[in-house]
PDB file of N, CA, C and O in Angstrom:
ATOM      1  N   MET A   1      65.541  -7.205 -28.978  1.00  0.00           N
ATOM      2  CA  MET A   1      66.405  -8.138 -28.069  1.00  0.00           C
ATOM      3  C   MET A   1      67.944  -8.637 -28.821  1.00  0.00           C
ATOM      4  O   MET A   1      68.890  -9.146 -28.221  1.00  0.00           O
ATOM      5  N   GLU A   2      67.865  -8.319 -30.312  1.00  0.00           N
ATOM      6  CA  GLU A   2      68.741  -9.071 -30.977  1.00  0.00           C
ATOM      7  C   GLU A   2      69.517  -8.078 -31.003  1.00  0.00           C
ATOM      8  O   GLU A   2      70.679  -8.463 -31.135  1.00  0.00           O
ATOM      9  N   LEU A   3      69.391  -6.583 -30.915  1.00  0.00           N
ATOM     10  CA  LEU A   3      70.777  -5.690 -30.476  1.00  0.00           C
ATOM     11  C   LEU A   3      71.370  -5.731 -29.722  1.00  0.00           C
ATOM     12  O   LEU A   3      72.580  -5.506 -29.690  1.00  0.00           O
ATOM     13  N   PHE A   4      70.316  -6.184 -28.485  1.00  0.00           N
ATOM     14  CA  PHE A   4      70.915  -6.169 -27.317  1.00  0.00           C
ATOM     15  C   PHE A   4      72.410  -7.263 -27.001  1.00  0.00           C
ATOM     16  O   PHE A   4      73.542  -7.169 -26.527  1.00  0.00           O
ATOM     17  N   ARG A   5      71.367  -8.442 -27.717  1.00  0.00           N
ATOM     18  CA  ARG A   5      72.596  -9.636 -27.499  1.00  0.00           C
ATOM     19  C   ARG A   5      73.681  -9.282 -28.274  1.00  0.00           C
ATOM     20  O   ARG A   5      74.796  -9.576 -27.844  1.00  0.00           O
ATOM     21  N   ALA A   6      73.607  -8.862 -29.049  1.00  0.00           N
ATOM     22  CA  ALA A   6      74.652  -8.610 -30.418  1.00  0.00           C
ATOM     23  C   ALA A   6      75.794  -8.095 -29.413  1.00  0.00           C
ATOM     24  O   ALA A   6      76.867  -8.685 -29.284  1.00  0.00           O
ATOM     25  N   THR A   7      75.491  -7.085 -28.809  1.00  0.00           N
ATOM     26  CA  THR A   7      76.240  -5.998 -27.892  1.00  0.00           C
ATOM     27  C   THR A   7      76.997  -7.233 -27.370  1.00  0.00           C
ATOM     28  O   THR A   7      78.161  -7.526 -27.644  1.00  0.00           O
ATOM     29  N   VAL A   8      76.324  -7.769 -26.735  1.00  0.00           N
ATOM     30  CA  VAL A   8      77.102  -9.029 -25.326  1.00  0.00           C
ATOM     31  C   VAL A   8      77.792 -10.069 -25.999  1.00  0.00           C
ATOM     32  O   VAL A   8      78.723 -10.567 -25.366  1.00  0.00           O
ATOM     33  N   THR A   9      77.517 -10.593 -27.328  1.00  0.00           N
ATOM     34  CA  THR A   9      78.079 -11.228 -28.320  1.00  0.00           C
ATOM     35  C   THR A   9      79.353 -10.639 -28.681  1.00  0.00           C
ATOM     36  O   THR A   9      80.216 -11.448 -29.021  1.00  0.00           O
ATOM     37  N   ASN A  10      79.744  -9.098 -28.685  1.00  0.00           N
ATOM     38  CA  ASN A  10      81.128  -8.212 -28.741  1.00  0.00           C
ATOM     39  C   ASN A  10      81.406  -7.811 -27.447  1.00  0.00           C
ATOM     40  O   ASN A  10      81.794  -6.643 -27.430  1.00  0.00           O
ATOM     41  N   GLY A  11      81.330  -8.610 -25.777  1.00  0.00           N
ATOM     42  CA  GLY A  11      82.119  -8.018 -25.181  1.00  0.00           C
ATOM     43  C   GLY A  11      81.178  -7.369 -24.036  1.00  0.00           C
ATOM     44  O   GLY A  11      81.652  -7.020 -22.955  1.00  0.00           O
ATOM     45  N   GLY A  12      79.667  -7.220 -24.389  1.00  0.00           N
ATOM     46  CA  GLY A  12      79.459  -6.544 -23.004  1.00  0.00           C
ATOM     47  C   GLY A  12      78.821  -7.288 -22.135  1.00  0.00           C
ATOM     48  O   GLY A  12      78.470  -8.395 -22.543  1.00  0.00           O
ATOM     49  N   LEU A  13      78.479  -6.899 -20.663  1.00  0.00           N
ATOM     50  CA  LEU A  13      78.524  -7.848 -20.283  1.00  0.00           C
ATOM     51  C   LEU A  13      77.239  -8.507 -19.716  1.00  0.00           C
ATOM     52  O   LEU A  13      77.247  -9.519 -19.014  1.00  0.00           O
ATOM     53  N   ILE A  14      75.997  -7.736 -20.145  1.00  0.00           N
ATOM     54  CA  ILE A  14      74.762  -8.272 -19.742  1.00  0.00           C
ATOM     55  C   ILE A  14      73.673  -7.747 -20.583  1.00  0.00           C
ATOM     56  O   ILE A  14      73.562  -6.521 -20.619  1.00  0.00           O
ATOM     57  N   ALA A  15      72.917  -8.404 -21.209  1.00  0.00           N
ATOM     58  CA  ALA A  15      71.649  -7.633 -21.911  1.00  0.00           C
ATOM     59  C   ALA A  15      70.665  -8.422 -21.171  1.00  0.00           C
ATOM     60  O   ALA A  15      70.759  -9.600 -20.827  1.00  0.00           O
ATOM     61  N   TYR A  16      69.458  -7.385 -20.929  1.00  0.00           N
ATOM     62  CA  TYR A  16      68.105  -7.885 -20.437  1.00  0.00           C
ATOM     63  C   TYR A  16      66.961  -7.097 -21.059  1.00  0.00           C
ATOM     64  O   TYR A  16      66.830  -5.885 -20.889  1.00  0.00           O
ATOM     65  N   GLY A  17      66.137  -7.848 -21.791  1.00  0.00           N
ATOM     66  CA  GLY A  17      64.827  -6.735 -22.818  1.00  0.00           C
ATOM     67  C   GLY A  17      64.083  -7.567 -23.004  1.00  0.00           C
ATOM     68  O   GLY A  17      64.397  -8.756 -22.957  1.00  0.00           O
ATOM     69  N   ALA A  18      62.660  -7.046 -23.316  1.00  0.00           N
ATOM     70  CA  ALA A  18      62.086  -7.753 -24.416  1.00  0.00           C
ATOM     71  C   ALA A  18      62.449  -8.119 -25.624  1.00  0.00           C
ATOM     72  O   ALA A  18      63.285  -7.506 -26.287  1.00  0.00           O
ATOM     73  N   ASP A  19      61.839  -9.158 -26.005  1.00  0.00           N
ATOM     74  CA  ASP A  19      62.255  -9.813 -27.426  1.00  0.00           C
ATOM     75  C   ASP A  19      61.249  -9.222 -28.335  1.00  0.00           C
ATOM     76  O   ASP A  19      60.029  -9.081 -28.247  1.00  0.00           O
ATOM     77  N   PHE A  20      62.632  -8.745 -29.750  1.00  0.00           N
ATOM     78  CA  PHE A  20      62.063  -7.634 -30.187  1.00  0.00           C
ATOM     79  C   PHE A  20      61.333  -8.661 -31.311  1.00  0.00           C
ATOM     80  O   PHE A  20      60.573  -7.950 -31.968  1.00  0.00           O
ATOM     81  N   VAL A  21      61.273  -9.938 -31.748  1.00  0.00           N
ATOM     82  CA  VAL A  21      60.489 -10.388 -32.698  1.00  0.00           C
ATOM     83  C   VAL A  21      59.038 -10.982 -32.450  1.00  0.00           C
ATOM     84  O   VAL A  21      58.206 -11.328 -33.290  1.00  0.00           O
ATOM     85  N   GLU A  22      58.954 -11.009 -30.831  1.00  0.00           N
ATOM     86  CA  GLU A  22      57.928 -10.774 -30.105  1.00  0.00           C
ATOM     87  C   GLU A  22      56.935  -9.286 -30.785  1.00  0.00           C
ATOM     88  O   GLU A  22      55.944  -9.272 -31.514  1.00  0.00           O
ATOM     89  N   GLY A  23      57.486  -8.507 -30.354  1.00  0.00           N
ATOM     90  CA  GLY A  23      57.093  -7.130 -30.509  1.00  0.00           C
ATOM     91  C   GLY A  23      56.811  -6.889 -32.079  1.00  0.00           C
ATOM     92  O   GLY A  23      55.850  -6.175 -32.365  1.00  0.00           O
ATOM     93  N   TRP A  24      57.642  -7.477 -33.175  1.00  0.00           N
ATOM     94  CA  TRP A  24      57.371  -7.429 -34.680  1.00  0.00           C
ATOM     95  C   TRP A  24      55.819  -7.714 -34.497  1.00  0.00           C
ATOM     96  O   TRP A  24      54.900  -6.939 -34.759  1.00  0.00           O
ATOM     97  N   ARG A  25      55.736  -9.006 -33.986  1.00  0.00           N
ATOM     98  CA  ARG A  25      53.944 -10.293 -34.247  1.00  0.00           C
ATOM     99  C   ARG A  25      53.180  -9.232 -33.924  1.00  0.00           C
ATOM    100  O   ARG A  25      52.433  -8.861 -34.829  1.00  0.00           O
ATOM    101  N   LEU A  26      53.130  -8.569 -32.816  1.00  0.00           N
ATOM    102  CA  LEU A  26      52.698  -7.912 -31.627  1.00  0.00           C
ATOM    103  C   LEU A  26      52.456  -6.811 -32.774  1.00  0.00           C
ATOM    104  O   LEU A  26      51.332  -6.827 -33.275  1.00  0.00           O
ATOM    105  N   ALA A  27      53.120  -6.119 -33.121  1.00  0.00           N
ATOM    106  CA  ALA A  27      52.659  -4.829 -33.859  1.00  0.00           C
ATOM    107  C   ALA A  27      51.863  -5.338 -35.187  1.00  0.00           C
ATOM    108  O   ALA A  27      50.780  -4.830 -35.476  1.00  0.00           O
ATOM    109  N   ALA A  28      52.396  -6.273 -35.909  1.00  0.00           N
ATOM    110  CA  ALA A  28      51.505  -7.324 -36.723  1.00  0.00           C
ATOM    111  C   ALA A  28      50.259  -7.280 -36.435  1.00  0.00           C
ATOM    112  O   ALA A  28      49.436  -6.879 -37.258  1.00  0.00           O
ATOM    113  N   ARG A  29      49.936  -7.673 -35.259  1.00  0.00           N
ATOM    114  CA  ARG A  29      48.762  -8.287 -35.046  1.00  0.00           C
ATOM    115  C   ARG A  29      47.988  -6.627 -35.041  1.00  0.00           C
ATOM    116  O   ARG A  29      47.011  -6.578 -35.789  1.00  0.00           O
ATOM    117  N   TYR A  30      48.249  -5.569 -34.445  1.00  0.00           N
ATOM    118  CA  TYR A  30      47.843  -4.446 -34.977  1.00  0.00           C
ATOM    119  C   TYR A  30      47.371  -3.997 -35.730  1.00  0.00           C
ATOM    120  O   TYR A  30      46.219  -3.569 -35.814  1.00  0.00           O
ATOM    121  N   VAL A  31      48.624  -4.023 -36.798  1.00  0.00           N
ATOM    122  CA  VAL A  31      48.140  -3.707 -38.076  1.00  0.00           C
ATOM    123  C   VAL A  31      46.963  -4.317 -38.612  1.00  0.00           C
ATOM    124  O   VAL A  31      46.155  -3.756 -39.352  1.00  0.00           O
ATOM    125  N   ASP A  32      46.911  -5.412 -38.229  1.00  0.00           N
ATOM    126  CA  ASP A  32      45.725  -6.548 -39.163  1.00  0.00           C
ATOM    127  C   ASP A  32      44.869  -5.940 -38.248  1.00  0.00           C
ATOM    128  O   ASP A  32      43.852  -5.768 -38.920  1.00  0.00           O
ATOM    129  N   LYS A  33      44.676  -5.562 -37.271  1.00  0.00           N
ATOM    130  CA  LYS A  33      43.183  -5.460 -36.530  1.00  0.00           C
ATOM    131  C   LYS A  33      42.145  -4.159 -37.337  1.00  0.00           C
ATOM    132  O   LYS A  33      40.964  -4.001 -37.648  1.00  0.00           O
ATOM    133  N   ILE A  34      43.795  -3.211 -37.436  1.00  0.00           N
ATOM    134  CA  ILE A  34      43.171  -1.802 -37.898  1.00  0.00           C
ATOM    135  C   ILE A  34      42.964  -2.084 -39.183  1.00  0.00           C
ATOM    136  O   ILE A  34      41.808  -2.005 -39.599  1.00  0.00           O
ATOM    137  N   LEU A  35      43.537  -2.293 -39.665  1.00  0.00           N
ATOM    138  CA  LEU A  35      43.190  -2.800 -41.798  1.00  0.00           C
ATOM    139  C   LEU A  35      41.676  -3.107 -42.045  1.00  0.00           C
ATOM    140  O   LEU A  35      40.857  -2.686 -42.862  1.00  0.00           O
ATOM    141  N   LYS A  36      41.617  -4.187 -40.808  1.00  0.00           N
ATOM    142  CA  LYS A  36      40.162  -5.081 -40.784  1.00  0.00           C
ATOM    143  C   LYS A  36      39.095  -4.267 -40.072  1.00  0.00           C
ATOM    144  O   LYS A  36      38.102  -4.813 -39.592  1.00  0.00           O
ATOM    145  N   GLY A  37      39.262  -3.227 -40.020  1.00  0.00           N
ATOM    146  CA  GLY A  37      38.029  -2.022 -39.504  1.00  0.00           C
ATOM    147  C   GLY A  37      38.308  -1.014 -38.170  1.00  0.00           C
ATOM    148  O   GLY A  37      37.937   0.160 -38.152  1.00  0.00           O
ATOM    149  N   ALA A  38      39.192  -1.826 -36.803  1.00  0.00           N
ATOM    150  CA  ALA A  38      39.272  -1.813 -35.924  1.00  0.00           C
ATOM    151  C   ALA A  38      39.636  -0.130 -35.529  1.00  0.00           C
ATOM    152  O   ALA A  38      40.451   0.349 -36.317  1.00  0.00           O
ATOM    153  N   LYS A  39      39.121   0.907 -34.350  1.00  0.00           N
ATOM    154  CA  LYS A  39      40.022   2.148 -34.146  1.00  0.00           C
ATOM    155  C   LYS A  39      41.182   1.975 -33.325  1.00  0.00           C
ATOM    156  O   LYS A  39      40.944   1.507 -32.211  1.00  0.00           O
ATOM    157  N   PRO A  40      42.371   2.231 -33.590  1.00  0.00           N
ATOM    158  CA  PRO A  40      43.413   2.460 -33.245  1.00  0.00           C
ATOM    159  C   PRO A  40      43.164   2.620 -31.580  1.00  0.00           C
ATOM    160  O   PRO A  40      43.777   1.840 -30.852  1.00  0.00           O
ATOM    161  N   ALA A  41      42.327   3.559 -31.014  1.00  0.00           N
ATOM    162  CA  ALA A  41      41.932   4.239 -29.625  1.00  0.00           C
ATOM    163  C   ALA A  41      41.237   3.122 -28.783  1.00  0.00           C
ATOM    164  O   ALA A  41      41.090   3.000 -27.567  1.00  0.00           O
ATOM    165  N   ASP A  42      40.800   2.228 -30.004  1.00  0.00           N
ATOM    166  CA  ASP A  42      39.587   0.977 -29.241  1.00  0.00           C
ATOM    167  C   ASP A  42      40.841  -0.108 -28.631  1.00  0.00           C
ATOM    168  O   ASP A  42      40.891  -0.563 -27.488  1.00  0.00           O
ATOM    169  N   LEU A  43      41.760  -0.348 -29.692  1.00  0.00           N
ATOM    170  CA  LEU A  43      42.834  -1.613 -28.970  1.00  0.00           C
ATOM    171  C   LEU A  43      43.006  -1.045 -28.069  1.00  0.00           C
ATOM    172  O   LEU A  43      42.920   0.178 -27.955  1.00  0.00           O
ATOM    173  N   PRO A  44      43.389  -2.116 -26.941  1.00  0.00           N
ATOM    174  CA  PRO A  44      44.450  -2.414 -25.704  1.00  0.00           C
ATOM    175  C   PRO A  44      45.904  -2.106 -25.991  1.00  0.00           C
ATOM    176  O   PRO A  44      46.605  -2.263 -26.991  1.00  0.00           O
ATOM    177  N   VAL A  45      46.144  -1.568 -24.666  1.00  0.00           N
ATOM    178  CA  VAL A  45      47.717  -1.086 -24.928  1.00  0.00           C
ATOM    179  C   VAL A  45      48.400  -2.435 -24.457  1.00  0.00           C
ATOM    180  O   VAL A  45      48.008  -2.747 -23.333  1.00  0.00           O
ATOM    181  N   GLU A  46      49.365  -3.376 -25.034  1.00  0.00           N
ATOM    182  CA  GLU A  46      49.917  -4.191 -24.684  1.00  0.00           C
ATOM    183  C   GLU A  46      51.097  -4.354 -24.216  1.00  0.00           C
ATOM    184  O   GLU A  46      51.930  -3.521 -24.572  1.00  0.00           O
ATOM    185  N   GLN A  47      51.369  -5.034 -23.644  1.00  0.00           N
ATOM    186  CA  GLN A  47      52.987  -4.686 -22.694  1.00  0.00           C
ATOM    187  C   GLN A  47      53.847  -5.839 -23.767  1.00  0.00           C
ATOM    188  O   GLN A  47      53.419  -6.465 -24.737  1.00  0.00           O
ATOM    189  N   PRO A  48      55.408  -5.806 -23.051  1.00  0.00           N
ATOM    190  CA  PRO A  48      55.724  -7.594 -23.994  1.00  0.00           C
ATOM    191  C   PRO A  48      56.067  -8.050 -22.799  1.00  0.00           C
ATOM    192  O   PRO A  48      56.408  -7.439 -21.786  1.00  0.00           O
ATOM    193  N   THR A  49      55.914  -9.480 -23.068  1.00  0.00           N
ATOM    194  CA  THR A  49      55.524 -10.620 -22.090  1.00  0.00           C
ATOM    195  C   THR A  49      56.980 -11.623 -22.376  1.00  0.00           C
ATOM    196  O   THR A  49      57.442 -12.494 -21.638  1.00  0.00           O
ATOM    197  N   LYS A  50      57.323 -11.298 -23.287  1.00  0.00           N
ATOM    198  CA  LYS A  50      58.954 -12.335 -23.371  1.00  0.00           C
ATOM    199  C   LYS A  50      59.947 -11.138 -23.158  1.00  0.00           C
ATOM    200  O   LYS A  50      59.789 -10.003 -23.608  1.00  0.00           O
ATOM    201  N   PHE A  51      60.917 -11.550 -22.454  1.00  0.00           N
ATOM    202  CA  PHE A  51      61.862 -11.139 -22.004  1.00  0.00           C
ATOM    203  C   PHE A  51      63.326 -12.087 -22.148  1.00  0.00           C
ATOM    204  O   PHE A  51      63.092 -13.190 -22.642  1.00  0.00           O
ATOM    205  N   GLU A  52      64.029 -11.973 -21.982  1.00  0.00           N
ATOM    206  CA  GLU A  52      65.679 -12.330 -22.596  1.00  0.00           C
ATOM    207  C   GLU A  52      67.061 -11.819 -21.886  1.00  0.00           C
ATOM    208  O   GLU A  52      67.751 -10.806 -21.996  1.00  0.00           O
ATOM    209  N   LEU A  53      67.124 -12.947 -21.147  1.00  0.00           N
ATOM    210  CA  LEU A  53      68.367 -12.117 -20.066  1.00  0.00           C
ATOM    211  C   LEU A  53      69.987 -12.906 -21.129  1.00  0.00           C
ATOM    212  O   LEU A  53      69.719 -14.037 -21.535  1.00  0.00           O
ATOM    213  N   VAL A  54      71.228 -12.483 -21.470  1.00  0.00           N
ATOM    214  CA  VAL A  54      71.918 -13.009 -22.123  1.00  0.00           C
ATOM    215  C   VAL A  54      73.563 -12.360 -20.914  1.00  0.00           C
ATOM    216  O   VAL A  54      73.685 -11.305 -20.291  1.00  0.00           O
ATOM    217  N   ILE A  55      74.173 -13.118 -20.996  1.00  0.00           N
ATOM    218  CA  ILE A  55      75.386 -13.086 -19.757  1.00  0.00           C
ATOM    219  C   ILE A  55      76.742 -13.740 -20.709  1.00  0.00           C
ATOM    220  O   ILE A  55      76.895 -14.755 -21.389  1.00  0.00           O
ATOM    221  N   ASN A  56      77.845 -12.219 -20.236  1.00  0.00           N
ATOM    222  CA  ASN A  56      78.865 -12.543 -21.437  1.00  0.00           C
ATOM    223  C   ASN A  56      80.247 -13.151 -20.128  1.00  0.00           C
ATOM    224  O   ASN A  56      81.021 -12.281 -19.729  1.00  0.00           O
ATOM    225  N   LEU A  57      80.405 -14.490 -19.629  1.00  0.00           N
ATOM    226  CA  LEU A  57      81.567 -14.902 -18.368  1.00  0.00           C
ATOM    227  C   LEU A  57      82.449 -14.219 -18.961  1.00  0.00           C
ATOM    228  O   LEU A  57      82.960 -13.351 -18.253  1.00  0.00           O
ATOM    229  N   LYS A  58      83.023 -14.333 -20.585  1.00  0.00           N
ATOM    230  CA  LYS A  58      84.114 -13.932 -20.580  1.00  0.00           C
ATOM    231  C   LYS A  58      84.198 -12.815 -20.424  1.00  0.00           C
ATOM    232  O   LYS A  58      85.372 -12.547 -20.164  1.00  0.00           O
ATOM    233  N   THR A  59      83.330 -11.601 -20.439  1.00  0.00           N
ATOM    234  CA  THR A  59      83.475 -10.219 -19.927  1.00  0.00           C
ATOM    235  C   THR A  59      83.350 -10.020 -17.923  1.00  0.00           C
ATOM    236  O   THR A  59      83.449  -9.045 -17.179  1.00  0.00           O
ATOM    237  N   ALA A  60      83.190 -10.940 -17.779  1.00  0.00           N
ATOM    238  CA  ALA A  60      82.993 -10.301 -16.245  1.00  0.00           C
ATOM    239  C   ALA A  60      84.095 -10.997 -15.857  1.00  0.00           C
ATOM    240  O   ALA A  60      84.726 -10.485 -14.932  1.00  0.00           O
ATOM    241  N   LYS A  61      84.626 -12.319 -16.434  1.00  0.00           N
ATOM    242  CA  LYS A  61      85.838 -12.848 -15.714  1.00  0.00           C
ATOM    243  C   LYS A  61      87.114 -11.570 -15.961  1.00  0.00           C
ATOM    244  O   LYS A  61      88.170 -11.380 -15.358  1.00  0.00           O
ATOM    245  N   ALA A  62      86.457 -10.821 -17.143  1.00  0.00           N
ATOM    246  CA  ALA A  62      87.905  -9.946 -17.517  1.00  0.00           C
ATOM    247  C   ALA A  62      87.674  -8.460 -16.389  1.00  0.00           C
ATOM    248  O   ALA A  62      88.619  -7.791 -15.972  1.00  0.00           O
ATOM    249  N   LEU A  63      86.679  -8.279 -16.168  1.00  0.00           N
ATOM    250  CA  LEU A  63      86.101  -7.359 -15.086  1.00  0.00           C
ATOM    251  C   LEU A  63      86.458  -7.731 -13.295  1.00  0.00           C
ATOM    252  O   LEU A  63      86.581  -6.997 -12.314  1.00  0.00           O
ATOM    253  N   GLY A  64      86.534  -9.145 -13.478  1.00  0.00           N
ATOM    254  CA  GLY A  64      87.001  -9.724 -11.869  1.00  0.00           C
ATOM    255  C   GLY A  64      85.709  -9.939 -10.943  1.00  0.00           C
ATOM    256  O   GLY A  64      85.610 -10.010  -9.719  1.00  0.00           O
ATOM    257  N   LEU A  65      84.626 -10.028 -12.106  1.00  0.00           N
ATOM    258  CA  LEU A  65      83.108  -9.779 -11.505  1.00  0.00           C
ATOM    259  C   LEU A  65      82.950 -11.780 -11.241  1.00  0.00           C
ATOM    260  O   LEU A  65      83.648 -12.413 -12.032  1.00  0.00           O
ATOM    261  N   THR A  66      82.281 -12.472 -10.431  1.00  0.00           N
ATOM    262  CA  THR A  66      81.946 -13.642 -10.373  1.00  0.00           C
ATOM    263  C   THR A  66      80.060 -13.796 -10.579  1.00  0.00           C
ATOM    264  O   THR A  66      79.497 -13.803  -9.484  1.00  0.00           O
ATOM    265  N   ILE A  67      79.202 -13.900 -11.663  1.00  0.00           N
ATOM    266  CA  ILE A  67      77.937 -13.925 -11.378  1.00  0.00           C
ATOM    267  C   ILE A  67      77.433 -15.266 -10.989  1.00  0.00           C
ATOM    268  O   ILE A  67      77.739 -16.300 -11.582  1.00  0.00           O
ATOM    269  N   PRO A  68      76.634 -15.192  -9.948  1.00  0.00           N
ATOM    270  CA  PRO A  68      76.306 -16.273  -9.205  1.00  0.00           C
ATOM    271  C   PRO A  68      75.247 -17.102  -9.986  1.00  0.00           C
ATOM    272  O   PRO A  68      74.371 -16.730 -10.767  1.00  0.00           O
ATOM    273  N   GLN A  69      75.657 -18.572  -9.457  1.00  0.00           N
ATOM    274  CA  GLN A  69      74.695 -19.624 -10.276  1.00  0.00           C
ATOM    275  C   GLN A  69      73.410 -19.878 -10.134  1.00  0.00           C
ATOM    276  O   GLN A  69      72.814 -20.900 -10.475  1.00  0.00           O
ATOM    277  N   SER A  70      72.858 -18.628  -9.462  1.00  0.00           N
ATOM    278  CA  SER A  70      71.509 -18.414  -9.568  1.00  0.00           C
ATOM    279  C   SER A  70      70.985 -17.472 -10.798  1.00  0.00           C
ATOM    280  O   SER A  70      69.843 -17.526 -11.255  1.00  0.00           O
ATOM    281  N   VAL A  71      71.648 -16.914 -11.089  1.00  0.00           N
ATOM    282  CA  VAL A  71      71.535 -15.732 -12.497  1.00  0.00           C
ATOM    283  C   VAL A  71      72.352 -16.564 -13.470  1.00  0.00           C
ATOM    284  O   VAL A  71      72.170 -16.232 -14.641  1.00  0.00           O
ATOM    285  N   LEU A  72      73.175 -17.525 -13.289  1.00  0.00           N
ATOM    286  CA  LEU A  72      73.165 -18.038 -14.775  1.00  0.00           C
ATOM    287  C   LEU A  72      72.026 -18.841 -14.862  1.00  0.00           C
ATOM    288  O   LEU A  72      71.410 -18.512 -15.877  1.00  0.00           O
ATOM    289  N   LEU A  73      71.443 -19.776 -14.243  1.00  0.00           N
ATOM    290  CA  LEU A  73      70.469 -20.450 -14.260  1.00  0.00           C
ATOM    291  C   LEU A  73      69.160 -19.880 -14.884  1.00  0.00           C
ATOM    292  O   LEU A  73      68.379 -20.547 -15.563  1.00  0.00           O
ATOM    293  N   ARG A  74      69.021 -18.594 -14.575  1.00  0.00           N
ATOM    294  CA  ARG A  74      67.731 -17.775 -15.347  1.00  0.00           C
ATOM    295  C   ARG A  74      68.044 -17.148 -16.784  1.00  0.00           C
ATOM    296  O   ARG A  74      67.139 -16.776 -17.530  1.00  0.00           O
ATOM    297  N   ALA A  75      69.535 -17.054 -17.141  1.00  0.00           N
ATOM    298  CA  ALA A  75      69.865 -16.630 -18.079  1.00  0.00           C
ATOM    299  C   ALA A  75      69.183 -17.236 -19.433  1.00  0.00           C
ATOM    300  O   ALA A  75      69.076 -18.458 -19.323  1.00  0.00           O
ATOM    301  N   ASP A  76      68.849 -16.902 -20.276  1.00  0.00           N
ATOM    302  CA  ASP A  76      68.466 -17.572 -22.160  1.00  0.00           C
ATOM    303  C   ASP A  76      69.349 -17.753 -22.689  1.00  0.00           C
ATOM    304  O   ASP A  76      69.269 -18.542 -23.630  1.00  0.00           O
ATOM    305  N   GLN A  77      70.515 -17.200 -22.412  1.00  0.00           N
ATOM    306  CA  GLN A  77      72.192 -17.246 -23.098  1.00  0.00           C
ATOM    307  C   GLN A  77      73.007 -17.148 -22.327  1.00  0.00           C
ATOM    308  O   GLN A  77      72.946 -16.202 -21.541  1.00  0.00           O
ATOM    309  N   VAL A  78      73.954 -17.971 -22.262  1.00  0.00           N
ATOM    310  CA  VAL A  78      75.970 -17.718 -21.596  1.00  0.00           C
ATOM    311  C   VAL A  78      76.866 -17.872 -22.348  1.00  0.00           C
ATOM    312  O   VAL A  78      77.379 -18.948 -22.655  1.00  0.00           O
ATOM    313  N   ILE A  79      77.258 -16.411 -22.868  1.00  0.00           N
ATOM    314  CA  ILE A  79      78.349 -16.663 -23.476  1.00  0.00           C
ATOM    315  C   ILE A  79      79.191 -17.333 -22.822  1.00  0.00           C
ATOM    316  O   ILE A  79      79.046 -17.104 -21.621  1.00  0.00           O
ATOM    317  N   GLN A  80      80.153 -18.186 -23.066  1.00  0.00           N
ATOM    318  CA  GLN A  80      81.335 -18.793 -22.639  1.00  0.00           C
ATOM    319  C   GLN A  80      82.890 -17.744 -23.017  1.00  0.00           C
ATOM    320  O   GLN A  80      84.005 -18.155 -22.697  1.00  0.00           O
TER     321      GLN A  80
END
């Protein structure tokens, strides 16, 4: 998500996506299991469970957009 967050910080409107840090942790757990002898084909496929929403209000204002309060409340980060 850091890549997407940087895009919004640099003027993008909205970013929503999986948390990259959590993805790397999940990958590390897979590597650990494989190094301990697990067969990759036997490991379950896991999907991200943590997502982040970042909104840039300055960009929204420049575009003449109003972000509903209900969306702002759900955001993990709101850039003023």
